[in-house]
N, C-alpha and C positions, 0 to 999 in steps of 0.2 A: 272579740274580734280575733280571727286566725292570726297566730305568730308565724311569719314567714322564716323559713330556714335561710340563713345567710351562708351563701357557698363562697368558697375561695375565689371562684370566677367572678363573682359579683364584686367583691372586695378588690380584686385586680382591676377590674374594669373602672371603679371609682379612682383607685389610685392612680390609674394611667391618665384619667381625666383631669385629676386635680393636683397631682403631685404630692398629696399628703402622705403621712405614714401609714402603714398596714393597720395598726391598731386604731387610730383615729378613723380610717375608713370603716372598719368592722363596727366600732362604737357608733358612728353616724348611721350607718345602715340598720344597725339594731334599733336605734331609737326611731328611725323612719320606717321601721318594718319593712325594709327591703325596697322602699320607694327611691330609685336613684336620683331623680330631681330634688326630692326632699332632702336627701342625704348631702347633696352637693351644696344646697342651702345652709344646712347646718355647718358644713365645713367652712363656708364663706364667712358665716357670722363669727366663727371661732378665729377666723384669720388664718386658715391653714391652706387655702386654695388660691394662692396668689397667682399661679399659674393659670388657673381657669379664668381669671379675670381678664386676662390677655388673650384668650384663646379666639375670640371674635374680631380681632384687630387685623387689618389687612397688611399681609406681607408681600410687598411689591419689590423689594430689596433681595439681596442674599449673594450665593455663589455657586458656581458649578464646581464641584469637587471631583478630584480625579485620582485614580490610583492604579498603578501597573504593576503586576505581580508575575513571579515565577519568569523572570527574564523576558517579560512580554508576551507571555502566553495567556494572561488573563488581564482585562481592562475594565475599568468602571468609571462611569460618569453619573454623578448624582447632583440634582438640583436641591438645595437647601435654601429657604427663604426666611427673612426677617423683615422687620418694620424699616430700618434706616441703613444706609451705606456706611454710617459711623460704626454700628454693631457689627456689619458684615466685615468691616476690616480689623476687628479686635482679634487677638491670638487665641481667647476661648472660642469664638465662633469658627476661625479657621481649623482649630484643633478638632472641634466637633465634626466640621465637615470631612476632614481627612479620616478622622476614626470611622466615620460612618461608611465611607468609600471603602475602607480596608475590610469592614465588616462584611459589606456586599460581596466583595471578592471572595471571602472566606466561606459565608453562610448561604451565598446564592438564594435569597428570597425570590418570590415570584410577583409579589404585590407589595405596596407600601403599607396598607391597612386593611382590615378585615373587610371593611365595606366596599371594597374594589373587587373582591372575590365575585365573579359573576353568579348569577342565581342559579344557572344550570349546573355549575360546578358544585356548589353547595348541596344542590338536590341530589347530584350523582353520589357525593360523598356520604349523604345521609343514607341513601339507599344501600350503599356498600355495608355501612356501619349497621343498619339494621339487620341486613342479611346475617352478619357476623354473629349477632346477639339472638337471633330469632328463638332460640330455644331457652332463653332467660324469661324469667316472670314478667308479664305485660307491664306492672306498674314500675319497673326499674329500666325497661328498655328506653324510654326517652331521656332519663338521666345519663345512661351510659352513651347514648347517640351524642347528647349534648357535650359530655366530657371528650369524646373522641373528637368532635368537631372543634373543640377549643384547642385540643392538641394540633389538629391540621393548622389552625390559624396561627399557633406559636411556631410551626415549623416553616410555613411559607410566607407570613406577613411580617415585612421588616419591622413594624413597630412593636411587634410582640414577640420577636426572637430575643433570646438572651444574648447578651454581647459577647462576642468571642474573646474579648479581653478581660471581662469580668462577668461570669455568669450568675452573678447574684442580682443583677439589674438587667432590664430589657433596653431596648433601642429607645422605646417610648419614654422610659423613665430618664434616659440620658439627655433626651430632648427637654423633658420637663425641668431637669436640674439647671440646664443651660438658660431656659426661660427665666427661672428664679434669679440666677446669678447675673444675666446680662438685661433683664427688666423689659424685654420685649418678646411679643409672640414670635415663635419660631416653627416652621413647617417643612416637612420634607414632600417635595412636589412630585418627583419622578426620579427613576434611576434606569441605566442601562447598563447591563454586565455581558461583556463579550469573552469567549473563550475560544482560542485558535482551533479549528476543525469542527466546531459546533455550528450546526445551522441556526438561522435566526428563529 
């Protein structure tokens, strides 16, 4: 059997999905030979993926968070959902909502998650990256393009951006931490960022 190389991007994707630690994610992926679903199953069996167990539950409650910055020059509205009004009223959920609104004001993401990036945008970015590395050996071009695309997601997708308050964690990890603490599924539905003088 061919042994699959476990990349940092694979480990990050599993960590974002489960909330488990980096070493646990890498070990699970190694054991599952890179199979993401099998690795998630292994983590669940080990009791490390508590957040993932809640991921499919409906989130019909929540809050519209808001933040105004620079004397009214930048404004943000963000909808963050949870399962119950009780959790929506907790200090922890309200702190999370405010922190994410402040982050959006500072980091200016374009999308909530990578799945929302339109296919034509992804195709355009891949074409640009391929053109940038066209002189590289053919066997490394795909890996370079994948790496550059992951960097694009980290720059423009809210869930993959590093927190402006703590650059050791992503917004996705902050949400996973809140899920573990509050015991409910939490999702970021949408956001709007407005800056005076910018067209829509």
